[in-house]
PDB file of N, CA, C, O and CB in Angstrom:
ATOM      1  N   MET A   1      14.993   7.233 -20.429  1.00  0.00           N
ATOM      2  CA  MET A   1      15.326   8.022 -19.273  1.00  0.00           C
ATOM      3  C   MET A   1      15.452   7.158 -18.014  1.00  0.00           C
ATOM      4  O   MET A   1      16.389   7.341 -17.237  1.00  0.00           O
ATOM      5  CB  MET A   1      14.285   9.096 -19.071  1.00  0.00           C
ATOM      6  N   PHE A   2      14.519   6.217 -17.804  1.00  0.00           N
ATOM      7  CA  PHE A   2      14.544   5.373 -16.622  1.00  0.00           C
ATOM      8  C   PHE A   2      14.950   3.942 -16.952  1.00  0.00           C
ATOM      9  O   PHE A   2      14.682   3.037 -16.161  1.00  0.00           O
ATOM     10  CB  PHE A   2      13.191   5.382 -15.951  1.00  0.00           C
ATOM     11  N   GLU A   3      15.583   3.714 -18.085  1.00  0.00           N
ATOM     12  CA  GLU A   3      15.836   2.354 -18.530  1.00  0.00           C
ATOM     13  C   GLU A   3      16.810   1.586 -17.640  1.00  0.00           C
ATOM     14  O   GLU A   3      16.641   0.378 -17.478  1.00  0.00           O
ATOM     15  CB  GLU A   3      16.357   2.380 -19.923  1.00  0.00           C
ATOM     16  N   GLY A   4      17.807   2.220 -17.064  1.00  0.00           N
ATOM     17  CA  GLY A   4      18.769   1.508 -16.233  1.00  0.00           C
ATOM     18  C   GLY A   4      18.658   1.883 -14.767  1.00  0.00           C
ATOM     19  O   GLY A   4      19.628   1.748 -14.022  1.00  0.00           O
ATOM     20  N   LEU A   5      17.500   2.349 -14.344  1.00  0.00           N
ATOM     21  CA  LEU A   5      17.346   2.880 -12.995  1.00  0.00           C
ATOM     22  C   LEU A   5      17.355   1.795 -11.920  1.00  0.00           C
ATOM     23  O   LEU A   5      18.017   1.962 -10.896  1.00  0.00           O
ATOM     24  CB  LEU A   5      16.067   3.666 -12.905  1.00  0.00           C
ATOM     25  N   PHE A   6      16.653   0.706 -12.121  1.00  0.00           N
ATOM     26  CA  PHE A   6      16.505  -0.306 -11.074  1.00  0.00           C
ATOM     27  C   PHE A   6      17.308  -1.557 -11.389  1.00  0.00           C
ATOM     28  O   PHE A   6      16.748  -2.650 -11.480  1.00  0.00           O
ATOM     29  CB  PHE A   6      15.036  -0.668 -10.890  1.00  0.00           C
ATOM     30  N   GLN A   7      18.576  -1.409 -11.551  1.00  0.00           N
ATOM     31  CA  GLN A   7      19.443  -2.558 -11.720  1.00  0.00           C
ATOM     32  C   GLN A   7      19.731  -3.154 -10.350  1.00  0.00           C
ATOM     33  O   GLN A   7      19.641  -2.451  -9.344  1.00  0.00           O
ATOM     34  CB  GLN A   7      20.755  -2.168 -12.448  1.00  0.00           C
ATOM     35  N   PRO A   8      20.077  -4.440 -10.291  1.00  0.00           N
ATOM     36  CA  PRO A   8      20.304  -5.090  -8.993  1.00  0.00           C
ATOM     37  C   PRO A   8      21.350  -4.385  -8.123  1.00  0.00           C
ATOM     38  O   PRO A   8      21.191  -4.327  -6.904  1.00  0.00           O
ATOM     39  CB  PRO A   8      20.729  -6.516  -9.214  1.00  0.00           C
ATOM     40  N   MET A   9      22.398  -3.858  -8.719  1.00  0.00           N
ATOM     41  CA  MET A   9      23.430  -3.172  -7.938  1.00  0.00           C
ATOM     42  C   MET A   9      22.875  -1.899  -7.309  1.00  0.00           C
ATOM     43  O   MET A   9      23.207  -1.577  -6.168  1.00  0.00           O
ATOM     44  CB  MET A   9      24.644  -2.840  -8.822  1.00  0.00           C
ATOM     45  N   HIS A  10      22.036  -1.174  -8.038  1.00  0.00           N
ATOM     46  CA  HIS A  10      21.424   0.046  -7.493  1.00  0.00           C
ATOM     47  C   HIS A  10      20.518  -0.293  -6.311  1.00  0.00           C
ATOM     48  O   HIS A  10      20.545   0.396  -5.291  1.00  0.00           O
ATOM     49  CB  HIS A  10      20.618   0.788  -8.586  1.00  0.00           C
ATOM     50  N   LEU A  11      19.720  -1.348  -6.444  1.00  0.00           N
ATOM     51  CA  LEU A  11      18.842  -1.750  -5.356  1.00  0.00           C
ATOM     52  C   LEU A  11      19.632  -2.192  -4.129  1.00  0.00           C
ATOM     53  O   LEU A  11      19.210  -1.943  -2.999  1.00  0.00           O
ATOM     54  CB  LEU A  11      17.924  -2.870  -5.813  1.00  0.00           C
ATOM     55  N   LEU A  12      20.770  -2.841  -4.340  1.00  0.00           N
ATOM     56  CA  LEU A  12      21.616  -3.264  -3.238  1.00  0.00           C
ATOM     57  C   LEU A  12      22.191  -2.052  -2.498  1.00  0.00           C
ATOM     58  O   LEU A  12      22.252  -2.045  -1.269  1.00  0.00           O
ATOM     59  CB  LEU A  12      22.746  -4.165  -3.750  1.00  0.00           C
ATOM     60  N   VAL A  13      22.604  -1.044  -3.237  1.00  0.00           N
ATOM     61  CA  VAL A  13      23.131   0.176  -2.622  1.00  0.00           C
ATOM     62  C   VAL A  13      22.027   0.881  -1.827  1.00  0.00           C
ATOM     63  O   VAL A  13      22.277   1.364  -0.723  1.00  0.00           O
ATOM     64  CB  VAL A  13      23.715   1.127  -3.703  1.00  0.00           C
ATOM     65  N   ILE A  14      20.831   0.944  -2.367  1.00  0.00           N
ATOM     66  CA  ILE A  14      19.715   1.572  -1.656  1.00  0.00           C
ATOM     67  C   ILE A  14      19.406   0.798  -0.376  1.00  0.00           C
ATOM     68  O   ILE A  14      19.138   1.412   0.657  1.00  0.00           O
ATOM     69  CB  ILE A  14      18.459   1.643  -2.561  1.00  0.00           C
ATOM     70  N   LEU A  15      19.436  -0.521  -0.419  1.00  0.00           N
ATOM     71  CA  LEU A  15      19.183  -1.343   0.761  1.00  0.00           C
ATOM     72  C   LEU A  15      20.240  -1.118   1.833  1.00  0.00           C
ATOM     73  O   LEU A  15      19.906  -1.037   3.015  1.00  0.00           O
ATOM     74  CB  LEU A  15      19.135  -2.816   0.378  1.00  0.00           C
ATOM     75  N   VAL A  16      21.505  -1.017   1.445  1.00  0.00           N
ATOM     76  CA  VAL A  16      22.581  -0.780   2.410  1.00  0.00           C
ATOM     77  C   VAL A  16      22.425   0.592   3.048  1.00  0.00           C
ATOM     78  O   VAL A  16      22.606   0.729   4.258  1.00  0.00           O
ATOM     79  CB  VAL A  16      23.960  -0.899   1.730  1.00  0.00           C
ATOM     80  N   ILE A  17      22.094   1.604   2.264  1.00  0.00           N
ATOM     81  CA  ILE A  17      21.895   2.950   2.817  1.00  0.00           C
ATOM     82  C   ILE A  17      20.716   2.956   3.784  1.00  0.00           C
ATOM     83  O   ILE A  17      20.801   3.562   4.852  1.00  0.00           O
ATOM     84  CB  ILE A  17      21.663   3.978   1.683  1.00  0.00           C
ATOM     85  N   ALA A  18      19.624   2.295   3.429  1.00  0.00           N
ATOM     86  CA  ALA A  18      18.461   2.224   4.317  1.00  0.00           C
ATOM     87  C   ALA A  18      18.821   1.484   5.598  1.00  0.00           C
ATOM     88  O   ALA A  18      18.359   1.867   6.673  1.00  0.00           O
ATOM     89  CB  ALA A  18      17.276   1.529   3.612  1.00  0.00           C
ATOM     90  N   LEU A  19      19.626   0.447   5.513  1.00  0.00           N
ATOM     91  CA  LEU A  19      20.053  -0.298   6.691  1.00  0.00           C
ATOM     92  C   LEU A  19      20.904   0.575   7.603  1.00  0.00           C
ATOM     93  O   LEU A  19      20.768   0.511   8.824  1.00  0.00           O
ATOM     94  CB  LEU A  19      20.829  -1.550   6.281  1.00  0.00           C
ATOM     95  N   LEU A  20      21.781   1.389   7.022  1.00  0.00           N
ATOM     96  CA  LEU A  20      22.612   2.280   7.826  1.00  0.00           C
ATOM     97  C   LEU A  20      21.799   3.391   8.475  1.00  0.00           C
ATOM     98  O   LEU A  20      22.079   3.783   9.608  1.00  0.00           O
ATOM     99  CB  LEU A  20      23.707   2.881   6.971  1.00  0.00           C
ATOM    100  N   VAL A  21      20.802   3.897   7.773  1.00  0.00           N
ATOM    101  CA  VAL A  21      20.010   5.010   8.289  1.00  0.00           C
ATOM    102  C   VAL A  21      19.050   4.533   9.373  1.00  0.00           C
ATOM    103  O   VAL A  21      18.974   5.152  10.435  1.00  0.00           O
ATOM    104  CB  VAL A  21      19.233   5.688   7.154  1.00  0.00           C
ATOM    105  N   PHE A  22      18.326   3.467   9.137  1.00  0.00           N
ATOM    106  CA  PHE A  22      17.277   3.031  10.052  1.00  0.00           C
ATOM    107  C   PHE A  22      17.723   1.960  11.039  1.00  0.00           C
ATOM    108  O   PHE A  22      17.167   1.875  12.134  1.00  0.00           O
ATOM    109  CB  PHE A  22      16.120   2.522   9.270  1.00  0.00           C
ATOM    110  N   GLY A  23      18.689   1.159  10.691  1.00  0.00           N
ATOM    111  CA  GLY A  23      19.100   0.046  11.561  1.00  0.00           C
ATOM    112  C   GLY A  23      18.266  -1.179  11.256  1.00  0.00           C
ATOM    113  O   GLY A  23      17.167  -1.070  10.713  1.00  0.00           O
ATOM    114  N   PRO A  24      18.791  -2.355  11.608  1.00  0.00           N
ATOM    115  CA  PRO A  24      18.090  -3.588  11.245  1.00  0.00           C
ATOM    116  C   PRO A  24      16.741  -3.768  11.941  1.00  0.00           C
ATOM    117  O   PRO A  24      15.800  -4.274  11.330  1.00  0.00           O
ATOM    118  CB  PRO A  24      18.960  -4.761  11.560  1.00  0.00           C
ATOM    119  N   LYS A  25      16.631  -3.362  13.209  1.00  0.00           N
ATOM    120  CA  LYS A  25      15.370  -3.553  13.920  1.00  0.00           C
ATOM    121  C   LYS A  25      14.285  -2.641  13.350  1.00  0.00           C
ATOM    122  O   LYS A  25      13.170  -3.091  13.087  1.00  0.00           O
ATOM    123  CB  LYS A  25      15.554  -3.286  15.423  1.00  0.00           C
ATOM    124  N   LYS A  26      14.604  -1.383  13.162  1.00  0.00           N
ATOM    125  CA  LYS A  26      13.614  -0.425  12.656  1.00  0.00           C
ATOM    126  C   LYS A  26      13.249  -0.748  11.202  1.00  0.00           C
ATOM    127  O   LYS A  26      12.099  -0.572  10.802  1.00  0.00           O
ATOM    128  CB  LYS A  26      14.156   1.025  12.763  1.00  0.00           C
ATOM    129  N   LEU A  27      14.211  -1.215  10.419  1.00  0.00           N
ATOM    130  CA  LEU A  27      13.935  -1.568   9.026  1.00  0.00           C
ATOM    131  C   LEU A  27      12.953  -2.737   8.958  1.00  0.00           C
ATOM    132  O   LEU A  27      12.084  -2.759   8.086  1.00  0.00           O
ATOM    133  CB  LEU A  27      15.244  -1.925   8.286  1.00  0.00           C
ATOM    134  N   GLY A  28      13.077  -3.704   9.863  1.00  0.00           N
ATOM    135  CA  GLY A  28      12.131  -4.817   9.914  1.00  0.00           C
ATOM    136  C   GLY A  28      10.738  -4.356  10.289  1.00  0.00           C
ATOM    137  O   GLY A  28       9.749  -4.832   9.733  1.00  0.00           O
ATOM    138  N   GLU A  29      10.659  -3.423  11.239  1.00  0.00           N
ATOM    139  CA  GLU A  29       9.355  -2.880  11.634  1.00  0.00           C
ATOM    140  C   GLU A  29       8.717  -2.101  10.484  1.00  0.00           C
ATOM    141  O   GLU A  29       7.509  -2.186  10.263  1.00  0.00           O
ATOM    142  CB  GLU A  29       9.501  -1.973  12.871  1.00  0.00           C
ATOM    143  N   LEU A  30       9.537  -1.340   9.754  1.00  0.00           N
ATOM    144  CA  LEU A  30       9.016  -0.598   8.605  1.00  0.00           C
ATOM    145  C   LEU A  30       8.493  -1.544   7.525  1.00  0.00           C
ATOM    146  O   LEU A  30       7.442  -1.299   6.933  1.00  0.00           O
ATOM    147  CB  LEU A  30      10.103   0.312   8.024  1.00  0.00           C
ATOM    148  N   GLY A  31       9.230  -2.621   7.274  1.00  0.00           N
ATOM    149  CA  GLY A  31       8.790  -3.608   6.285  1.00  0.00           C
ATOM    150  C   GLY A  31       7.492  -4.282   6.689  1.00  0.00           C
ATOM    151  O   GLY A  31       6.616  -4.505   5.853  1.00  0.00           O
ATOM    152  N   LYS A  32       7.368  -4.609   7.973  1.00  0.00           N
ATOM    153  CA  LYS A  32       6.142  -5.247   8.470  1.00  0.00           C
ATOM    154  C   LYS A  32       4.958  -4.294   8.347  1.00  0.00           C
ATOM    155  O   LYS A  32       3.870  -4.697   7.937  1.00  0.00           O
ATOM    156  CB  LYS A  32       6.316  -5.694   9.939  1.00  0.00           C
ATOM    157  N   GLY A  33       5.172  -3.042   8.700  1.00  0.00           N
ATOM    158  CA  GLY A  33       4.099  -2.049   8.591  1.00  0.00           C
ATOM    159  C   GLY A  33       3.680  -1.831   7.147  1.00  0.00           C
ATOM    160  O   GLY A  33       2.491  -1.701   6.855  1.00  0.00           O
ATOM    161  N   LEU A  34       4.649  -1.791   6.246  1.00  0.00           N
ATOM    162  CA  LEU A  34       4.342  -1.627   4.827  1.00  0.00           C
ATOM    163  C   LEU A  34       3.573  -2.829   4.291  1.00  0.00           C
ATOM    164  O   LEU A  34       2.619  -2.670   3.530  1.00  0.00           O
ATOM    165  CB  LEU A  34       5.628  -1.424   4.022  1.00  0.00           C
ATOM    166  N   GLY A  35       3.986  -4.021   4.685  1.00  0.00           N
ATOM    167  CA  GLY A  35       3.288  -5.231   4.257  1.00  0.00           C
ATOM    168  C   GLY A  35       1.858  -5.287   4.774  1.00  0.00           C
ATOM    169  O   GLY A  35       0.945  -5.671   4.043  1.00  0.00           O
ATOM    170  N   ASP A  36       1.661  -4.902   6.042  1.00  0.00           N
ATOM    171  CA  ASP A  36       0.303  -4.875   6.616  1.00  0.00           C
ATOM    172  C   ASP A  36      -0.574  -3.861   5.893  1.00  0.00           C
ATOM    173  O   ASP A  36      -1.751  -4.118   5.640  1.00  0.00           O
ATOM    174  CB  ASP A  36       0.356  -4.542   8.121  1.00  0.00           C
ATOM    175  N   GLY A  37       0.004  -2.706   5.562  1.00  0.00           N
ATOM    176  CA  GLY A  37      -0.763  -1.682   4.855  1.00  0.00           C
ATOM    177  C   GLY A  37      -1.179  -2.136   3.469  1.00  0.00           C
ATOM    178  O   GLY A  37      -2.318  -1.919   3.057  1.00  0.00           O
ATOM    179  N   ILE A  38      -0.269  -2.761   2.752  1.00  0.00           N
ATOM    180  CA  ILE A  38      -0.585  -3.259   1.410  1.00  0.00           C
ATOM    181  C   ILE A  38      -1.631  -4.367   1.492  1.00  0.00           C
ATOM    182  O   ILE A  38      -2.545  -4.426   0.669  1.00  0.00           O
ATOM    183  CB  ILE A  38       0.692  -3.776   0.702  1.00  0.00           C
ATOM    184  N   ARG A  39      -1.497  -5.245   2.487  1.00  0.00           N
ATOM    185  CA  ARG A  39      -2.457  -6.342   2.653  1.00  0.00           C
ATOM    186  C   ARG A  39      -3.862  -5.809   2.933  1.00  0.00           C
ATOM    187  O   ARG A  39      -4.834  -6.295   2.355  1.00  0.00           O
ATOM    188  CB  ARG A  39      -2.012  -7.274   3.792  1.00  0.00           C
ATOM    189  N   SER A  40      -3.973  -4.814   3.815  1.00  0.00           N
ATOM    190  CA  SER A  40      -5.300  -4.268   4.125  1.00  0.00           C
ATOM    191  C   SER A  40      -5.871  -3.499   2.942  1.00  0.00           C
ATOM    192  O   SER A  40      -7.082  -3.512   2.722  1.00  0.00           O
ATOM    193  CB  SER A  40      -5.230  -3.355   5.353  1.00  0.00           C
ATOM    194  N   PHE A  41      -5.009  -2.827   2.174  1.00  0.00           N
ATOM    195  CA  PHE A  41      -5.476  -2.122   0.980  1.00  0.00           C
ATOM    196  C   PHE A  41      -6.017  -3.110  -0.048  1.00  0.00           C
ATOM    197  O   PHE A  41      -7.074  -2.877  -0.633  1.00  0.00           O
ATOM    198  CB  PHE A  41      -4.340  -1.284   0.366  1.00  0.00           C
ATOM    199  N   ARG A  42      -5.311  -4.197  -0.271  1.00  0.00           N
ATOM    200  CA  ARG A  42      -5.770  -5.201  -1.236  1.00  0.00           C
ATOM    201  C   ARG A  42      -7.065  -5.851  -0.780  1.00  0.00           C
ATOM    202  O   ARG A  42      -7.943  -6.132  -1.596  1.00  0.00           O
ATOM    203  CB  ARG A  42      -4.698  -6.271  -1.447  1.00  0.00           C
ATOM    204  N   GLN A  43      -7.189  -6.094   0.532  1.00  0.00           N
ATOM    205  CA  GLN A  43      -8.421  -6.685   1.061  1.00  0.00           C
ATOM    206  C   GLN A  43      -9.591  -5.720   0.877  1.00  0.00           C
ATOM    207  O   GLN A  43     -10.689  -6.142   0.516  1.00  0.00           O
ATOM    208  CB  GLN A  43      -8.254  -7.051   2.556  1.00  0.00           C
ATOM    209  N   ALA A  44      -9.365  -4.442   1.119  1.00  0.00           N
ATOM    210  CA  ALA A  44     -10.429  -3.457   0.931  1.00  0.00           C
ATOM    211  C   ALA A  44     -10.825  -3.351  -0.538  1.00  0.00           C
ATOM    212  O   ALA A  44     -12.004  -3.181  -0.849  1.00  0.00           O
ATOM    213  CB  ALA A  44      -9.988  -2.087   1.458  1.00  0.00           C
ATOM    214  N   MET A  45      -9.864  -3.449  -1.433  1.00  0.00           N
ATOM    215  CA  MET A  45     -10.172  -3.400  -2.865  1.00  0.00           C
ATOM    216  C   MET A  45     -10.996  -4.617  -3.273  1.00  0.00           C
ATOM    217  O   MET A  45     -11.929  -4.496  -4.067  1.00  0.00           O
ATOM    218  CB  MET A  45      -8.874  -3.329  -3.698  1.00  0.00           C
ATOM    219  N   ARG A  46     -10.656  -5.795  -2.734  1.00  0.00           N
ATOM    220  CA  ARG A  46     -11.426  -6.994  -3.052  1.00  0.00           C
ATOM    221  C   ARG A  46     -12.850  -6.887  -2.522  1.00  0.00           C
ATOM    222  O   ARG A  46     -13.796  -7.273  -3.209  1.00  0.00           O
ATOM    223  CB  ARG A  46     -10.743  -8.234  -2.475  1.00  0.00           C
ATOM    224  N   GLU A  47     -13.009  -6.371  -1.315  1.00  0.00           N
ATOM    225  CA  GLU A  47     -14.345  -6.217  -0.739  1.00  0.00           C
ATOM    226  C   GLU A  47     -15.166  -5.203  -1.524  1.00  0.00           C
ATOM    227  O   GLU A  47     -16.374  -5.371  -1.696  1.00  0.00           O
ATOM    228  CB  GLU A  47     -14.249  -5.790   0.728  1.00  0.00           C
ATOM    229  N   ASP A  48     -14.506  -4.150  -2.001  1.00  0.00           N
ATOM    230  CA  ASP A  48     -15.204  -3.116  -2.751  1.00  0.00           C
ATOM    231  C   ASP A  48     -15.699  -3.644  -4.094  1.00  0.00           C
ATOM    232  O   ASP A  48     -16.804  -3.303  -4.515  1.00  0.00           O
ATOM    233  CB  ASP A  48     -14.293  -1.913  -2.965  1.00  0.00           C
ATOM    234  N   THR A  49     -14.910  -4.464  -4.768  1.00  0.00           N
ATOM    235  CA  THR A  49     -15.332  -4.996  -6.056  1.00  0.00           C
ATOM    236  C   THR A  49     -16.341  -6.123  -5.895  1.00  0.00           C
ATOM    237  O   THR A  49     -17.145  -6.366  -6.795  1.00  0.00           O
ATOM    238  CB  THR A  49     -14.129  -5.487  -6.838  1.00  0.00           C
ATOM    239  N   ALA A  50     -16.309  -6.815  -4.754  1.00  0.00           N
ATOM    240  CA  ALA A  50     -17.247  -7.914  -4.528  1.00  0.00           C
ATOM    241  C   ALA A  50     -18.615  -7.411  -4.074  1.00  0.00           C
ATOM    242  O   ALA A  50     -19.620  -8.087  -4.293  1.00  0.00           O
ATOM    243  CB  ALA A  50     -16.683  -8.877  -3.493  1.00  0.00           C
ATOM    244  N   ALA A  51     -18.670  -6.243  -3.450  1.00  0.00           N
ATOM    245  CA  ALA A  51     -19.933  -5.705  -2.946  1.00  0.00           C
ATOM    246  C   ALA A  51     -20.779  -5.194  -4.110  1.00  0.00           C
ATOM    247  O   ALA A  51     -20.253  -4.580  -5.038  1.00  0.00           O
ATOM    248  CB  ALA A  51     -19.677  -4.570  -1.921  1.00  0.00           C
ATOM    249  N   PRO A  52     -22.082  -5.444  -4.064  1.00  0.00           N
ATOM    250  CA  PRO A  52     -22.941  -4.903  -5.123  1.00  0.00           C
ATOM    251  C   PRO A  52     -23.028  -3.384  -5.016  1.00  0.00           C
ATOM    252  O   PRO A  52     -22.735  -2.805  -3.970  1.00  0.00           O
ATOM    253  CB  PRO A  52     -24.353  -5.524  -5.050  1.00  0.00           C
ATOM    254  N   ASN A  53     -23.422  -2.769  -6.081  1.00  0.00           N
ATOM    255  CA  ASN A  53     -23.504  -1.312  -6.121  1.00  0.00           C
ATOM    256  C   ASN A  53     -24.837  -0.830  -5.588  1.00  0.00           C
ATOM    257  O   ASN A  53     -25.578  -0.141  -6.289  1.00  0.00           O
ATOM    258  CB  ASN A  53     -23.295  -0.801  -7.541  1.00  0.00           C
ATOM    259  N   ASN A  54     -25.145  -1.185  -4.360  1.00  0.00           N
ATOM    260  CA  ASN A  54     -26.382  -0.734  -3.731  1.00  0.00           C
ATOM    261  C   ASN A  54     -26.152   0.648  -3.149  1.00  0.00           C
ATOM    262  O   ASN A  54     -25.258   0.843  -2.325  1.00  0.00           O
ATOM    263  CB  ASN A  54     -26.854  -1.729  -2.631  1.00  0.00           C
ATOM    264  N   LYS A  55     -26.946   1.590  -3.572  1.00  0.00           N
ATOM    265  CA  LYS A  55     -26.854   2.940  -3.041  1.00  0.00           C
ATOM    266  C   LYS A  55     -28.025   3.166  -2.106  1.00  0.00           C
ATOM    267  O   LYS A  55     -29.132   2.693  -2.364  1.00  0.00           O
ATOM    268  CB  LYS A  55     -26.833   3.997  -4.178  1.00  0.00           C
ATOM    269  N   PRO A  56     -27.785   3.892  -1.015  1.00  0.00           N
ATOM    270  CA  PRO A  56     -28.904   4.175  -0.109  1.00  0.00           C
ATOM    271  C   PRO A  56     -29.923   5.066  -0.804  1.00  0.00           C
ATOM    272  O   PRO A  56     -29.565   5.838  -1.693  1.00  0.00           O
ATOM    273  CB  PRO A  56     -28.404   4.845   1.196  1.00  0.00           C
ATOM    274  N   PRO A  57     -31.188   4.967  -0.410  1.00  0.00           N
ATOM    275  CA  PRO A  57     -32.204   5.810  -1.051  1.00  0.00           C
ATOM    276  C   PRO A  57     -31.900   7.282  -0.830  1.00  0.00           C
ATOM    277  O   PRO A  57     -31.325   7.670   0.186  1.00  0.00           O
ATOM    278  CB  PRO A  57     -33.604   5.475  -0.515  1.00  0.00           C
ATOM    279  N   ASP A  58     -32.296   8.085  -1.794  1.00  0.00           N
ATOM    280  CA  ASP A  58     -32.061   9.514  -1.746  1.00  0.00           C
ATOM    281  C   ASP A  58     -32.902  10.137  -0.636  1.00  0.00           C
ATOM    282  O   ASP A  58     -34.130  10.046  -0.666  1.00  0.00           O
ATOM    283  CB  ASP A  58     -32.380  10.164  -3.104  1.00  0.00           C
ATOM    284  N   GLN A  59     -32.261  10.761   0.329  1.00  0.00           N
ATOM    285  CA  GLN A  59     -32.965  11.357   1.476  1.00  0.00           C
ATOM    286  C   GLN A  59     -33.580  12.710   1.125  1.00  0.00           C
ATOM    287  O   GLN A  59     -34.462  13.180   1.843  1.00  0.00           O
ATOM    288  CB  GLN A  59     -32.007  11.519   2.658  1.00  0.00           C
ATOM    289  N   GLY A  60     -33.142  13.343   0.050  1.00  0.00           N
ATOM    290  CA  GLY A  60     -33.617  14.679  -0.292  1.00  0.00           C
ATOM    291  C   GLY A  60     -34.997  14.711  -0.915  1.00  0.00           C
ATOM    292  O   GLY A  60     -35.637  15.762  -0.908  1.00  0.00           O
ATOM    293  N   SER A  61     -35.477  13.614  -1.448  1.00  0.00           N
ATOM    294  CA  SER A  61     -36.765  13.628  -2.155  1.00  0.00           C
ATOM    295  C   SER A  61     -37.785  12.747  -1.428  1.00  0.00           C
ATOM    296  O   SER A  61     -38.367  11.838  -2.021  1.00  0.00           O
ATOM    297  CB  SER A  61     -36.587  13.148  -3.618  1.00  0.00           C
ATOM    298  N   LYS A  62     -37.991  13.026  -0.148  1.00  0.00           N
ATOM    299  CA  LYS A  62     -38.999  12.281   0.610  1.00  0.00           C
ATOM    300  C   LYS A  62     -40.392  12.754   0.225  1.00  0.00           C
ATOM    301  O   LYS A  62     -40.633  13.945   0.032  1.00  0.00           O
ATOM    302  CB  LYS A  62     -38.776  12.445   2.132  1.00  0.00           C
ATOM    303  N   GLN A  63     -41.305  11.791   0.118  1.00  0.00           N
ATOM    304  CA  GLN A  63     -42.678  12.134  -0.195  1.00  0.00           C
ATOM    305  C   GLN A  63     -43.519  11.979   1.069  1.00  0.00           C
ATOM    306  O   GLN A  63     -43.433  10.956   1.748  1.00  0.00           O
ATOM    307  CB  GLN A  63     -43.227  11.247  -1.347  1.00  0.00           C
ATOM    308  N   SER A  64     -44.325  12.981   1.387  1.00  0.00           N
ATOM    309  CA  SER A  64     -45.141  12.945   2.609  1.00  0.00           C
ATOM    310  C   SER A  64     -46.577  12.714   2.280  1.00  0.00           C
ATOM    311  O   SER A  64     -47.415  12.653   3.180  1.00  0.00           O
ATOM    312  CB  SER A  64     -45.000  14.228   3.402  1.00  0.00           C
TER     313      SER A  64
END
């Protein structure tokens, strides 16, 4: 079903349409924003896997 979906010619047509719709300046800003978002997501994933699984103590079962 999706075997011939992302051929180079299709991607080129999509890029040209995006360039016509957004313009070169806005397309560059969109690419930069997307790259920054992916970079911060990957950094957060790395920090999450590197952090130990320390859970805060349970506040509901305090002993007096």
